[in-house]
N, CA, C and O atoms as a Tripos MOL2 file, in Angstrom:
@<TRIPOS>MOLECULE
protein
  308   307    77     0     0
PROTEIN
NO_CHARGES

@<TRIPOS>ATOM
      1 N           0.8370   -1.1810    0.0000 N.3       1 MET1
      2 CA          0.0000    0.0000    0.0000 C.3       1 MET1
      3 C           0.8820    1.2440    0.0000 C.2       1 MET1
      4 O           1.9330    1.2720    0.6400 O.2       1 MET1
      5 N           0.4560    2.2440   -0.7040 N.am      2 PRO2
      6 CA          1.2660    3.4660   -0.7260 C.3       2 PRO2
      7 C           1.3020    4.1370    0.6450 C.2       2 PRO2
      8 O           0.3510    4.0380    1.4200 O.2       2 PRO2
      9 N           2.3950    4.8120    0.9330 N.am      3 ALA3
     10 CA          2.5450    5.4820    2.2290 C.3       3 ALA3
     11 C           1.4760    6.5420    2.4360 C.2       3 ALA3
     12 O           1.0530    6.7780    3.5670 O.2       3 ALA3
     13 N           1.0360    7.1780    1.3700 N.am      4 GLU4
     14 CA          0.0550    8.2510    1.5010 C.3       4 GLU4
     15 C          -1.3430    7.7490    1.8600 C.2       4 GLU4
     16 O          -2.2470    8.5540    2.0850 O.2       4 GLU4
     17 N          -1.5320    6.4280    1.9170 N.am      5 ILE5
     18 CA         -2.8390    5.8990    2.3020 C.3       5 ILE5
     19 C          -3.1700    6.3360    3.7300 C.2       5 ILE5
     20 O          -4.3330    6.5850    4.0480 O.2       5 ILE5
     21 N          -2.1540    6.4310    4.5910 N.am      6 ASP6
     22 CA         -2.3910    6.8810    5.9640 C.3       6 ASP6
     23 C          -2.9350    8.3040    5.9860 C.2       6 ASP6
     24 O          -3.8610    8.6170    6.7340 O.2       6 ASP6
     25 N          -2.3500    9.1530    5.1610 N.am      7 ASP7
     26 CA         -2.8310   10.5340    5.0850 C.3       7 ASP7
     27 C          -4.2610   10.5790    4.5680 C.2       7 ASP7
     28 O          -5.0850   11.3440    5.0690 O.2       7 ASP7
     29 N          -4.5530    9.7580    3.5680 N.am      8 PHE8
     30 CA         -5.9000    9.6960    3.0110 C.3       8 PHE8
     31 C          -6.9090    9.2950    4.0850 C.2       8 PHE8
     32 O          -7.9600    9.9210    4.2270 O.2       8 PHE8
     33 N          -6.5810    8.2520    4.8340 N.am      9 VAL9
     34 CA         -7.5030    7.7550    5.8590 C.3       9 VAL9
     35 C          -7.7220    8.8090    6.9400 C.2       9 VAL9
     36 O          -8.8490    9.0020    7.3960 O.2       9 VAL9
     37 N          -6.6720    9.4830    7.3470 N.am     10 GLU10
     38 CA         -6.8070   10.5040    8.3930 C.3      10 GLU10
     39 C          -7.6850   11.6710    7.9560 C.2      10 GLU10
     40 O          -8.2440   12.3760    8.7960 O.2      10 GLU10
     41 N          -7.8070   11.8770    6.6630 N.am     11 GLU11
     42 CA         -8.6320   12.9680    6.1470 C.3      11 GLU11
     43 C         -10.1160   12.6100    6.0480 C.2      11 GLU11
     44 O         -10.9340   13.4820    5.7550 O.2      11 GLU11
     45 N         -10.4800   11.3510    6.2850 N.am     12 ILE12
     46 CA        -11.8910   10.9520    6.2150 C.3      12 ILE12
     47 C         -12.6320   11.6240    7.3660 C.2      12 ILE12
     48 O         -12.2830   11.4090    8.5270 O.2      12 ILE12
     49 N         -13.6430   12.4290    7.0710 N.am     13 PRO13
     50 CA        -14.2900   13.2270    8.1160 C.3      13 PRO13
     51 C         -15.2960   12.4610    8.9810 C.2      13 PRO13
     52 O         -15.6990   12.9560   10.0330 O.2      13 PRO13
     53 N         -15.7000   11.2830    8.5620 N.am     14 PHE14
     54 CA        -16.7140   10.5430    9.3010 C.3      14 PHE14
     55 C         -16.0560    9.4410   10.1200 C.2      14 PHE14
     56 O         -15.3810    8.5710    9.5700 O.2      14 PHE14
     57 N         -16.2520    9.4790   11.4370 N.am     15 LYS15
     58 CA        -15.5970    8.5540   12.3580 C.3      15 LYS15
     59 C         -15.8340    7.0890   11.9820 C.2      15 LYS15
     60 O         -14.8890    6.3010   11.9360 O.2      15 LYS15
     61 N         -17.0820    6.7240   11.7160 N.am     16 GLU16
     62 CA        -17.4060    5.3280   11.4160 C.3      16 GLU16
     63 C         -16.7330    4.8700   10.1230 C.2      16 GLU16
     64 O         -16.2190    3.7550   10.0440 O.2      16 GLU16
     65 N         -16.7410    5.7350    9.1160 N.am     17 THR17
     66 CA        -16.1050    5.3950    7.8390 C.3      17 THR17
     67 C         -14.6030    5.2520    8.0190 C.2      17 THR17
     68 O         -13.9980    4.3150    7.4990 O.2      17 THR17
     69 N         -13.9990    6.1790    8.7560 N.am     18 LYS18
     70 CA        -12.5600    6.1220    9.0040 C.3      18 LYS18
     71 C         -12.1930    4.8180    9.7190 C.2      18 LYS18
     72 O         -11.2220    4.1620    9.3430 O.2      18 LYS18
     73 N         -12.9540    4.4410   10.7360 N.am     19 GLN19
     74 CA        -12.6740    3.2070   11.4710 C.3      19 GLN19
     75 C         -12.8450    1.9780   10.5810 C.2      19 GLN19
     76 O         -12.0760    1.0220   10.6820 O.2      19 GLN19
     77 N         -13.8430    2.0030    9.7200 N.am     20 TYR20
     78 CA        -14.0670    0.8870    8.7970 C.3      20 TYR20
     79 C         -12.8730    0.7330    7.8530 C.2      20 TYR20
     80 O         -12.3630   -0.3710    7.6640 O.2      20 TYR20
     81 N         -12.4360    1.8380    7.2680 N.am     21 VAL21
     82 CA        -11.3060    1.8040    6.3330 C.3      21 VAL21
     83 C         -10.0370    1.3610    7.0590 C.2      21 VAL21
     84 O          -9.2520    0.5900    6.5080 O.2      21 VAL21
     85 N          -9.8270    1.8350    8.2780 N.am     22 GLN22
     86 CA         -8.6590    1.4160    9.0510 C.3      22 GLN22
     87 C          -8.6860   -0.0940    9.2980 C.2      22 GLN22
     88 O          -7.6490   -0.7540    9.2320 O.2      22 GLN22
     89 N          -9.8650   -0.6350    9.5800 N.am     23 GLY23
     90 CA        -10.0020   -2.0760    9.7860 C.3      23 GLY23
     91 C          -9.6740   -2.8680    8.5400 C.2      23 GLY23
     92 O          -9.0080   -3.9010    8.6090 O.2      23 GLY23
     93 N         -10.1390   -2.3850    7.3980 N.am     24 ILE24
     94 CA         -9.8490   -3.0650    6.1300 C.3      24 ILE24
     95 C          -8.3470   -3.0660    5.8630 C.2      24 ILE24
     96 O          -7.7820   -4.0920    5.4860 O.2      24 ILE24
     97 N          -7.7130   -1.9390    6.0530 N.am     25 ILE25
     98 CA         -6.2700   -1.8450    5.8270 C.3      25 ILE25
     99 C          -5.5220   -2.7550    6.7930 C.2      25 ILE25
    100 O          -4.5700   -3.4320    6.4040 O.2      25 ILE25
    101 N          -5.9530   -2.7700    8.0510 N.am     26 ARG26
    102 CA         -5.3100   -3.6010    9.0650 C.3      26 ARG26
    103 C          -5.4020   -5.0910    8.7020 C.2      26 ARG26
    104 O          -4.4720   -5.8530    8.9660 O.2      26 ARG26
    105 N          -6.5050   -5.4950    8.1090 N.am     27 ASN27
    106 CA         -6.7130   -6.9070    7.7920 C.3      27 ASN27
    107 C          -6.2020   -7.3230    6.4150 C.2      27 ASN27
    108 O          -6.2850   -8.4970    6.0570 O.2      27 ASN27
    109 N          -5.6790   -6.3840    5.6460 N.am     28 THR28
    110 CA         -5.2080   -6.6910    4.2960 C.3      28 THR28
    111 C          -4.1590   -7.7980    4.2900 C.2      28 THR28
    112 O          -4.1960   -8.6780    3.4300 O.2      28 THR28
    113 N          -3.2330   -7.7640    5.2310 N.am     29 ALA29
    114 CA         -2.1910   -8.7980    5.2780 C.3      29 ALA29
    115 C          -2.7970  -10.1770    5.4840 C.2      29 ALA29
    116 O          -2.3410  -11.1490    4.8810 O.2      29 ALA29
    117 N          -3.8120  -10.2740    6.3240 N.am     30 GLN30
    118 CA         -4.4610  -11.5660    6.5490 C.3      30 GLN30
    119 C          -5.1580  -12.0480    5.2850 C.2      30 GLN30
    120 O          -5.0680  -13.2230    4.9310 O.2      30 GLN30
    121 N          -5.8520  -11.1420    4.6060 N.am     31 TYR31
    122 CA         -6.5250  -11.5280    3.3640 C.3      31 TYR31
    123 C          -5.5160  -12.0060    2.3270 C.2      31 TYR31
    124 O          -5.7700  -12.9790    1.6170 O.2      31 TYR31
    125 N          -4.3850  -11.3370    2.2330 N.am     32 ARG32
    126 CA         -3.3520  -11.7440    1.2760 C.3      32 ARG32
    127 C          -2.7860  -13.1140    1.6270 C.2      32 ARG32
    128 O          -2.4190  -13.8850    0.7400 O.2      32 ARG32
    129 N          -2.7160  -13.4140    2.9190 N.am     33 ARG33
    130 CA         -2.2170  -14.7170    3.3480 C.3      33 ARG33
    131 C          -3.2240  -15.8200    3.0490 C.2      33 ARG33
    132 O          -2.8390  -16.9350    2.6970 O.2      33 ARG33
    133 N          -4.5120  -15.5170    3.1860 N.am     34 LEU34
    134 CA         -5.5580  -16.5240    3.0240 C.3      34 LEU34
    135 C          -5.9510  -16.7800    1.5740 C.2      34 LEU34
    136 O          -6.4390  -17.8630    1.2480 O.2      34 LEU34
    137 N          -5.7420  -15.7940    0.6970 N.am     35 TYR35
    138 CA         -6.1610  -15.9130   -0.7010 C.3      35 TYR35
    139 C          -4.9750  -15.6720   -1.6190 C.2      35 TYR35
    140 O          -4.1050  -14.8560   -1.3150 O.2      35 TYR35
    141 N          -4.9360  -16.3840   -2.7490 N.am     36 ASP36
    142 CA         -3.8540  -16.1650   -3.7020 C.3      36 ASP36
    143 C          -4.1400  -14.9220   -4.5420 C.2      36 ASP36
    144 O          -5.1560  -14.2530   -4.3480 O.2      36 ASP36
    145 N          -3.2380  -14.6180   -5.4770 N.am     37 GLU37
    146 CA         -3.3740  -13.3960   -6.2800 C.3      37 GLU37
    147 C          -4.5930  -13.3970   -7.1900 C.2      37 GLU37
    148 O          -4.9790  -12.3440   -7.6980 O.2      37 GLU37
    149 N          -5.2110  -14.5650   -7.4090 N.am     38 ASN38
    150 CA         -6.4280  -14.6480   -8.2230 C.3      38 ASN38
    151 C          -7.7000  -14.6330   -7.3850 C.2      38 ASN38
    152 O          -8.8020  -14.7420   -7.9230 O.2      38 ASN38
    153 N          -7.5530  -14.5000   -6.0740 N.am     39 GLY39
    154 CA         -8.7170  -14.4750   -5.1950 C.3      39 GLY39
    155 C          -9.2070  -15.8420   -4.7760 C.2      39 GLY39
    156 O         -10.2850  -15.9680   -4.1960 O.2      39 GLY39
    157 N          -8.4210  -16.8740   -5.0660 N.am     40 ASN40
    158 CA         -8.7960  -18.2340   -4.6850 C.3      40 ASN40
    159 C          -8.2980  -18.5460   -3.2800 C.2      40 ASN40
    160 O          -7.1920  -18.1630   -2.8990 O.2      40 ASN40
    161 N          -9.1360  -19.2530   -2.5110 N.am     41 TRP41
    162 CA         -8.8030  -19.6480   -1.1480 C.3      41 TRP41
    163 C          -7.5810  -20.5600   -1.1580 C.2      41 TRP41
    164 O          -7.5090  -21.5010   -1.9480 O.2      41 TRP41
    165 N          -6.6310  -20.2820   -0.2890 N.am     42 ARG42
    166 CA         -5.4620  -21.1490   -0.1430 C.3      42 ARG42
    167 C          -5.8030  -22.1990    0.9130 C.2      42 ARG42
    168 O          -5.7830  -21.9190    2.1120 O.2      42 ARG42
    169 N          -6.1060  -23.3740    0.4650 N.am     43 ALA43
    170 CA         -6.5720  -24.4270    1.3700 C.3      43 ALA43
    171 C          -5.5200  -24.8640    2.3760 C.2      43 ALA43
    172 O          -5.8660  -25.3920    3.4330 O.2      43 ALA43
    173 N          -4.2530  -24.6590    2.0760 N.am     44 ASN44
    174 CA         -3.1970  -25.1420    2.9630 C.3      44 ASN44
    175 C          -2.7120  -24.1100    3.9760 C.2      44 ASN44
    176 O          -1.7070  -24.3500    4.6450 O.2      44 ASN44
    177 N          -3.3760  -22.9930    4.1090 N.am     45 VAL45
    178 CA         -2.9420  -21.9650    5.0570 C.3      45 VAL45
    179 C          -3.0590  -22.5170    6.4700 C.2      45 VAL45
    180 O          -4.1210  -22.9800    6.8840 O.2      45 VAL45
    181 N          -1.9670  -22.4610    7.1920 N.am     46 GLY46
    182 CA         -1.9660  -22.8890    8.5810 C.3      46 GLY46
    183 C          -1.8160  -24.3840    8.8000 C.2      46 GLY46
    184 O          -1.8680  -24.8380    9.9430 O.2      46 GLY46
    185 N          -1.6320  -25.1650    7.7410 N.am     47 VAL47
    186 CA         -1.5490  -26.6120    7.9320 C.3      47 VAL47
    187 C          -0.1250  -27.1040    8.1710 C.2      47 VAL47
    188 O           0.0690  -28.2240    8.6460 O.2      47 VAL47
    189 N           0.8540  -26.2980    7.8540 N.am     48 ARG48
    190 CA          2.2190  -26.7490    8.1260 C.3      48 ARG48
    191 C           2.9730  -25.6450    8.8610 C.2      48 ARG48
    192 O           3.0580  -24.5150    8.3780 O.2      48 ARG48
    193 N           3.5110  -25.9700   10.0070 N.am     49 PRO49
    194 CA          4.2560  -24.9590   10.7550 C.3      49 PRO49
    195 C           5.5550  -24.5970   10.0380 C.2      49 PRO49
    196 O           6.1850  -25.4490    9.4120 O.2      49 PRO49
    197 N           5.9410  -23.3530   10.1340 N.am     50 LEU50
    198 CA          7.1390  -22.8830    9.4440 C.3      50 LEU50
    199 C           8.3900  -22.9240   10.3080 C.2      50 LEU50
    200 O           9.4980  -22.8590    9.7760 O.2      50 LEU50
    201 N           8.2460  -23.0280   11.6230 N.am     51 ARG51
    202 CA          9.4080  -22.9190   12.5040 C.3      51 ARG51
    203 C          10.5230  -23.8730   12.0860 C.2      51 ARG51
    204 O          11.6780  -23.4620   11.9770 O.2      51 ARG51
    205 N          10.1930  -25.1370   11.8520 N.am     52 GLY52
    206 CA         11.2120  -26.1060   11.4510 C.3      52 GLY52
    207 C          11.8740  -25.7280   10.1420 C.2      52 GLY52
    208 O          13.0840  -25.8870    9.9840 O.2      52 GLY52
    209 N          11.0840  -25.2280    9.2020 N.am     53 GLU53
    210 CA         11.6450  -24.8170    7.9150 C.3      53 GLU53
    211 C          12.5430  -23.6010    8.0710 C.2      53 GLU53
    212 O          13.5690  -23.4930    7.4000 O.2      53 GLU53
    213 N          12.1640  -22.6950    8.9470 N.am     54 ILE54
    214 CA         12.9820  -21.4990    9.1730 C.3      54 ILE54
    215 C          14.3360  -21.9130    9.7340 C.2      54 ILE54
    216 O          15.3740  -21.4130    9.2990 O.2      54 ILE54
    217 N          14.3230  -22.8230   10.6990 N.am     55 ASP55
    218 CA         15.5640  -23.2450   11.3380 C.3      55 ASP55
    219 C          16.4230  -24.1290   10.4390 C.2      55 ASP55
    220 O          17.6490  -24.1140   10.5510 O.2      55 ASP55
    221 N          15.7960  -24.9010    9.5460 N.am     56 ALA56
    222 CA         16.5150  -25.9010    8.7620 C.3      56 ALA56
    223 C          17.1400  -25.3580    7.4770 C.2      56 ALA56
    224 O          18.0320  -25.9950    6.9160 O.2      56 ALA56
    225 N          16.6980  -24.2150    7.0100 N.am     57 LYS57
    226 CA         17.1770  -23.7050    5.7190 C.3      57 LYS57
    227 C          17.9740  -22.4180    5.9080 C.2      57 LYS57
    228 O          17.7410  -21.6590    6.8490 O.2      57 LYS57
    229 N          18.9230  -22.1870    4.9940 N.am     58 PRO58
    230 CA         19.6040  -20.8900    5.0170 C.3      58 PRO58
    231 C          18.5850  -19.7710    4.7610 C.2      58 PRO58
    232 O          17.6140  -19.9640    4.0300 O.2      58 PRO58
    233 N          18.8100  -18.6260    5.3560 N.am     59 ARG59
    234 CA         17.8680  -17.5080    5.2510 C.3      59 ARG59
    235 C          17.5300  -17.1770    3.7990 C.2      59 ARG59
    236 O          16.3580  -16.9960    3.4670 O.2      59 ARG59
    237 N          18.5400  -17.0950    2.9300 N.am     60 ASP60
    238 CA         18.2940  -16.7320    1.5290 C.3      60 ASP60
    239 C          17.3720  -17.7330    0.8400 C.2      60 ASP60
    240 O          16.4810  -17.3450    0.0830 O.2      60 ASP60
    241 N          17.5860  -19.0100    1.1020 N.am     61 GLN61
    242 CA         16.7470  -20.0360    0.4840 C.3      61 GLN61
    243 C          15.3160  -19.9490    1.0110 C.2      61 GLN61
    244 O          14.3600  -20.0200    0.2390 O.2      61 GLN61
    245 N          15.1730  -19.7940    2.3300 N.am     62 PHE62
    246 CA         13.8320  -19.7320    2.9100 C.3      62 PHE62
    247 C          13.0610  -18.5190    2.3940 C.2      62 PHE62
    248 O          11.8940  -18.6430    2.0240 O.2      62 PHE62
    249 N          13.6990  -17.3490    2.3650 N.am     63 THR63
    250 CA         12.9970  -16.1510    1.9070 C.3      63 THR63
    251 C          12.6690  -16.2250    0.4230 C.2      63 THR63
    252 O          11.6570  -15.6710   -0.0070 O.2      63 THR63
    253 N          13.5030  -16.8980   -0.3700 N.am     64 ALA64
    254 CA         13.1960  -17.0670   -1.7960 C.3      64 ALA64
    255 C          11.9820  -17.9700   -1.9890 C.2      64 ALA64
    256 O          11.1610  -17.7280   -2.8740 O.2      64 ALA64
    257 N          11.8680  -19.0050   -1.1670 N.am     65 GLU65
    258 CA         10.7500  -19.9430   -1.2830 C.3      65 GLU65
    259 C           9.4670  -19.4240   -0.6350 C.2      65 GLU65
    260 O           8.3730  -19.8560   -0.9980 O.2      65 GLU65
    261 N           9.5920  -18.5030    0.3170 N.am     66 ASN66
    262 CA          8.4350  -17.9830    1.0630 C.3      66 ASN66
    263 C           8.4750  -16.4600    1.0920 C.2      66 ASN66
    264 O           8.7170  -15.8810    2.1510 O.2      66 ASN66
    265 N           8.2440  -15.7930   -0.0390 N.am     67 PRO67
    266 CA          8.3910  -14.3370   -0.0890 C.3      67 PRO67
    267 C           7.4070  -13.5800    0.8030 C.2      67 PRO67
    268 O           7.6720  -12.4270    1.1420 O.2      67 PRO67
    269 N           6.2660  -14.1930    1.2000 N.am     68 ASP68
    270 CA          5.2990  -13.4860    2.0520 C.3      68 ASP68
    271 C           5.7160  -13.4910    3.5170 C.2      68 ASP68
    272 O           5.1860  -12.7160    4.3130 O.2      68 ASP68
    273 N           6.6670  -14.3600    3.8820 N.am     69 VAL69
    274 CA          7.0640  -14.4940    5.2830 C.3      69 VAL69
    275 C           8.2750  -13.6160    5.5360 C.2      69 VAL69
    276 O           9.2700  -13.6900    4.8140 O.2      69 VAL69
    277 N           8.1860  -12.7890    6.5620 N.am     70 LYS70
    278 CA          9.3020  -11.9350    6.9450 C.3      70 LYS70
    279 C          10.0040  -12.5760    8.1340 C.2      70 LYS70
    280 O           9.3820  -12.8080    9.1710 O.2      70 LYS70
    281 N          11.2890  -12.8610    7.9910 N.am     71 VAL71
    282 CA         12.0620  -13.4930    9.0520 C.3      71 VAL71
    283 C          12.7590  -12.4080    9.8490 C.2      71 VAL71
    284 O          13.4890  -11.5900    9.2880 O.2      71 VAL71
    285 N          12.5340  -12.3980   11.1650 N.am     72 ASP72
    286 CA         13.1460  -11.4240   12.0580 C.3      72 ASP72
    287 C          14.2840  -12.1110   12.8020 C.2      72 ASP72
    288 O          14.0470  -12.8590   13.7510 O.2      72 ASP72
    289 N          15.5010  -11.8610   12.3790 N.am     73 ASP73
    290 CA         16.6670  -12.4810   13.0070 C.3      73 ASP73
    291 C          16.9680  -11.8950   14.3800 C.2      73 ASP73
    292 O          17.7190  -12.4950   15.1500 O.2      73 ASP73
    293 N          16.4050  -10.7500   14.7000 N.am     74 THR74
    294 CA         16.7210  -10.0970   15.9670 C.3      74 THR74
    295 C          15.8470  -10.5800   17.1120 C.2      74 THR74
    296 O          16.0920  -10.2050   18.2590 O.2      74 THR74
    297 N          14.8460  -11.3920   16.8450 N.am     75 ALA75
    298 CA         13.9560  -11.8740   17.9050 C.3      75 ALA75
    299 C          14.7620  -12.6680   18.9250 C.2      75 ALA75
    300 O          15.5860  -13.5100   18.5670 O.2      75 ALA75
    301 N          14.5160  -12.3910   20.1780 N.am     76 GLY76
    302 CA         15.1750  -13.1120   21.2530 C.3      76 GLY76
    303 C          16.5260  -12.5480   21.6410 C.2      76 GLY76
    304 O          17.1940  -13.1020   22.5140 O.2      76 GLY76
    305 N          16.9440  -11.4630   21.0160 N.am     77 GLU77
    306 CA         18.2420  -10.8660   21.3650 C.3      77 GLU77
    307 C          18.0730   -9.8610   22.4650 C.2      77 GLU77
    308 O          19.0500   -9.2500   22.8990 O.2      77 GLU77
@<TRIPOS>BOND
     1     1     2 1
     2     2     3 1
     3     3     4 2
     4     3     5 am
     5     5     6 1
     6     6     7 1
     7     7     8 2
     8     7     9 am
     9     9    10 1
    10    10    11 1
    11    11    12 2
    12    11    13 am
    13    13    14 1
    14    14    15 1
    15    15    16 2
    16    15    17 am
    17    17    18 1
    18    18    19 1
    19    19    20 2
    20    19    21 am
    21    21    22 1
    22    22    23 1
    23    23    24 2
    24    23    25 am
    25    25    26 1
    26    26    27 1
    27    27    28 2
    28    27    29 am
    29    29    30 1
    30    30    31 1
    31    31    32 2
    32    31    33 am
    33    33    34 1
    34    34    35 1
    35    35    36 2
    36    35    37 am
    37    37    38 1
    38    38    39 1
    39    39    40 2
    40    39    41 am
    41    41    42 1
    42    42    43 1
    43    43    44 2
    44    43    45 am
    45    45    46 1
    46    46    47 1
    47    47    48 2
    48    47    49 am
    49    49    50 1
    50    50    51 1
    51    51    52 2
    52    51    53 am
    53    53    54 1
    54    54    55 1
    55    55    56 2
    56    55    57 am
    57    57    58 1
    58    58    59 1
    59    59    60 2
    60    59    61 am
    61    61    62 1
    62    62    63 1
    63    63    64 2
    64    63    65 am
    65    65    66 1
    66    66    67 1
    67    67    68 2
    68    67    69 am
    69    69    70 1
    70    70    71 1
    71    71    72 2
    72    71    73 am
    73    73    74 1
    74    74    75 1
    75    75    76 2
    76    75    77 am
    77    77    78 1
    78    78    79 1
    79    79    80 2
    80    79    81 am
    81    81    82 1
    82    82    83 1
    83    83    84 2
    84    83    85 am
    85    85    86 1
    86    86    87 1
    87    87    88 2
    88    87    89 am
    89    89    90 1
    90    90    91 1
    91    91    92 2
    92    91    93 am
    93    93    94 1
    94    94    95 1
    95    95    96 2
    96    95    97 am
    97    97    98 1
    98    98    99 1
    99    99   100 2
   100    99   101 am
   101   101   102 1
   102   102   103 1
   103   103   104 2
   104   103   105 am
   105   105   106 1
   106   106   107 1
   107   107   108 2
   108   107   109 am
   109   109   110 1
   110   110   111 1
   111   111   112 2
   112   111   113 am
   113   113   114 1
   114   114   115 1
   115   115   116 2
   116   115   117 am
   117   117   118 1
   118   118   119 1
   119   119   120 2
   120   119   121 am
   121   121   122 1
   122   122   123 1
   123   123   124 2
   124   123   125 am
   125   125   126 1
   126   126   127 1
   127   127   128 2
   128   127   129 am
   129   129   130 1
   130   130   131 1
   131   131   132 2
   132   131   133 am
   133   133   134 1
   134   134   135 1
   135   135   136 2
   136   135   137 am
   137   137   138 1
   138   138   139 1
   139   139   140 2
   140   139   141 am
   141   141   142 1
   142   142   143 1
   143   143   144 2
   144   143   145 am
   145   145   146 1
   146   146   147 1
   147   147   148 2
   148   147   149 am
   149   149   150 1
   150   150   151 1
   151   151   152 2
   152   151   153 am
   153   153   154 1
   154   154   155 1
   155   155   156 2
   156   155   157 am
   157   157   158 1
   158   158   159 1
   159   159   160 2
   160   159   161 am
   161   161   162 1
   162   162   163 1
   163   163   164 2
   164   163   165 am
   165   165   166 1
   166   166   167 1
   167   167   168 2
   168   167   169 am
   169   169   170 1
   170   170   171 1
   171   171   172 2
   172   171   173 am
   173   173   174 1
   174   174   175 1
   175   175   176 2
   176   175   177 am
   177   177   178 1
   178   178   179 1
   179   179   180 2
   180   179   181 am
   181   181   182 1
   182   182   183 1
   183   183   184 2
   184   183   185 am
   185   185   186 1
   186   186   187 1
   187   187   188 2
   188   187   189 am
   189   189   190 1
   190   190   191 1
   191   191   192 2
   192   191   193 am
   193   193   194 1
   194   194   195 1
   195   195   196 2
   196   195   197 am
   197   197   198 1
   198   198   199 1
   199   199   200 2
   200   199   201 am
   201   201   202 1
   202   202   203 1
   203   203   204 2
   204   203   205 am
   205   205   206 1
   206   206   207 1
   207   207   208 2
   208   207   209 am
   209   209   210 1
   210   210   211 1
   211   211   212 2
   212   211   213 am
   213   213   214 1
   214   214   215 1
   215   215   216 2
   216   215   217 am
   217   217   218 1
   218   218   219 1
   219   219   220 2
   220   219   221 am
   221   221   222 1
   222   222   223 1
   223   223   224 2
   224   223   225 am
   225   225   226 1
   226   226   227 1
   227   227   228 2
   228   227   229 am
   229   229   230 1
   230   230   231 1
   231   231   232 2
   232   231   233 am
   233   233   234 1
   234   234   235 1
   235   235   236 2
   236   235   237 am
   237   237   238 1
   238   238   239 1
   239   239   240 2
   240   239   241 am
   241   241   242 1
   242   242   243 1
   243   243   244 2
   244   243   245 am
   245   245   246 1
   246   246   247 1
   247   247   248 2
   248   247   249 am
   249   249   250 1
   250   250   251 1
   251   251   252 2
   252   251   253 am
   253   253   254 1
   254   254   255 1
   255   255   256 2
   256   255   257 am
   257   257   258 1
   258   258   259 1
   259   259   260 2
   260   259   261 am
   261   261   262 1
   262   262   263 1
   263   263   264 2
   264   263   265 am
   265   265   266 1
   266   266   267 1
   267   267   268 2
   268   267   269 am
   269   269   270 1
   270   270   271 1
   271   271   272 2
   272   271   273 am
   273   273   274 1
   274   274   275 1
   275   275   276 2
   276   275   277 am
   277   277   278 1
   278   278   279 1
   279   279   280 2
   280   279   281 am
   281   281   282 1
   282   282   283 1
   283   283   284 2
   284   283   285 am
   285   285   286 1
   286   286   287 1
   287   287   288 2
   288   287   289 am
   289   289   290 1
   290   290   291 1
   291   291   292 2
   292   291   293 am
   293   293   294 1
   294   294   295 1
   295   295   296 2
   296   295   297 am
   297   297   298 1
   298   298   299 1
   299   299   300 2
   300   299   301 am
   301   301   302 1
   302   302   303 1
   303   303   304 2
   304   303   305 am
   305   305   306 1
   306   306   307 1
   307   307   308 2
@<TRIPOS>SUBSTRUCTURE
     1 MET1         2 RESIDUE 1 A MET
     2 PRO2         6 RESIDUE 1 A PRO
     3 ALA3        10 RESIDUE 1 A ALA
     4 GLU4        14 RESIDUE 1 A GLU
     5 ILE5        18 RESIDUE 1 A ILE
     6 ASP6        22 RESIDUE 1 A ASP
     7 ASP7        26 RESIDUE 1 A ASP
     8 PHE8        30 RESIDUE 1 A PHE
     9 VAL9        34 RESIDUE 1 A VAL
    10 GLU10       38 RESIDUE 1 A GLU
    11 GLU11       42 RESIDUE 1 A GLU
    12 ILE12       46 RESIDUE 1 A ILE
    13 PRO13       50 RESIDUE 1 A PRO
    14 PHE14       54 RESIDUE 1 A PHE
    15 LYS15       58 RESIDUE 1 A LYS
    16 GLU16       62 RESIDUE 1 A GLU
    17 THR17       66 RESIDUE 1 A THR
    18 LYS18       70 RESIDUE 1 A LYS
    19 GLN19       74 RESIDUE 1 A GLN
    20 TYR20       78 RESIDUE 1 A TYR
    21 VAL21       82 RESIDUE 1 A VAL
    22 GLN22       86 RESIDUE 1 A GLN
    23 GLY23       90 RESIDUE 1 A GLY
    24 ILE24       94 RESIDUE 1 A ILE
    25 ILE25       98 RESIDUE 1 A ILE
    26 ARG26      102 RESIDUE 1 A ARG
    27 ASN27      106 RESIDUE 1 A ASN
    28 THR28      110 RESIDUE 1 A THR
    29 ALA29      114 RESIDUE 1 A ALA
    30 GLN30      118 RESIDUE 1 A GLN
    31 TYR31      122 RESIDUE 1 A TYR
    32 ARG32      126 RESIDUE 1 A ARG
    33 ARG33      130 RESIDUE 1 A ARG
    34 LEU34      134 RESIDUE 1 A LEU
    35 TYR35      138 RESIDUE 1 A TYR
    36 ASP36      142 RESIDUE 1 A ASP
    37 GLU37      146 RESIDUE 1 A GLU
    38 ASN38      150 RESIDUE 1 A ASN
    39 GLY39      154 RESIDUE 1 A GLY
    40 ASN40      158 RESIDUE 1 A ASN
    41 TRP41      162 RESIDUE 1 A TRP
    42 ARG42      166 RESIDUE 1 A ARG
    43 ALA43      170 RESIDUE 1 A ALA
    44 ASN44      174 RESIDUE 1 A ASN
    45 VAL45      178 RESIDUE 1 A VAL
    46 GLY46      182 RESIDUE 1 A GLY
    47 VAL47      186 RESIDUE 1 A VAL
    48 ARG48      190 RESIDUE 1 A ARG
    49 PRO49      194 RESIDUE 1 A PRO
    50 LEU50      198 RESIDUE 1 A LEU
    51 ARG51      202 RESIDUE 1 A ARG
    52 GLY52      206 RESIDUE 1 A GLY
    53 GLU53      210 RESIDUE 1 A GLU
    54 ILE54      214 RESIDUE 1 A ILE
    55 ASP55      218 RESIDUE 1 A ASP
    56 ALA56      222 RESIDUE 1 A ALA
    57 LYS57      226 RESIDUE 1 A LYS
    58 PRO58      230 RESIDUE 1 A PRO
    59 ARG59      234 RESIDUE 1 A ARG
    60 ASP60      238 RESIDUE 1 A ASP
    61 GLN61      242 RESIDUE 1 A GLN
    62 PHE62      246 RESIDUE 1 A PHE
    63 THR63      250 RESIDUE 1 A THR
    64 ALA64      254 RESIDUE 1 A ALA
    65 GLU65      258 RESIDUE 1 A GLU
    66 ASN66      262 RESIDUE 1 A ASN
    67 PRO67      266 RESIDUE 1 A PRO
    68 ASP68      270 RESIDUE 1 A ASP
    69 VAL69      274 RESIDUE 1 A VAL
    70 LYS70      278 RESIDUE 1 A LYS
    71 VAL71      282 RESIDUE 1 A VAL
    72 ASP72      286 RESIDUE 1 A ASP
    73 ASP73      290 RESIDUE 1 A ASP
    74 THR74      294 RESIDUE 1 A THR
    75 ALA75      298 RESIDUE 1 A ALA
    76 GLY76      302 RESIDUE 1 A GLY
    77 GLU77      306 RESIDUE 1 A GLU
C-alpha cells in the first residue's frame, strides 16, 4: 500500500467510515495470506508450521521460497 494511504484515511471526516477503512487496511495482510493473487482460497494456510523450515534452511533459500514471510533475526536478542 502506498505510504500516503495513511494521510488519506486521516482525512476521512466521518468517524465510522474512518474506522471501517482502518479495519480493512489492518486486515489486508491476513486476506493476502488466506487468498492467492487470483482471489482463490489457499486451502493449505496454517496446515504446516514454518518454525522447522525457518531453522533448517539458510535464510536466503527460505525467503526465496516464502516471499510473504518476513524473518526477524533479531527476535530473542
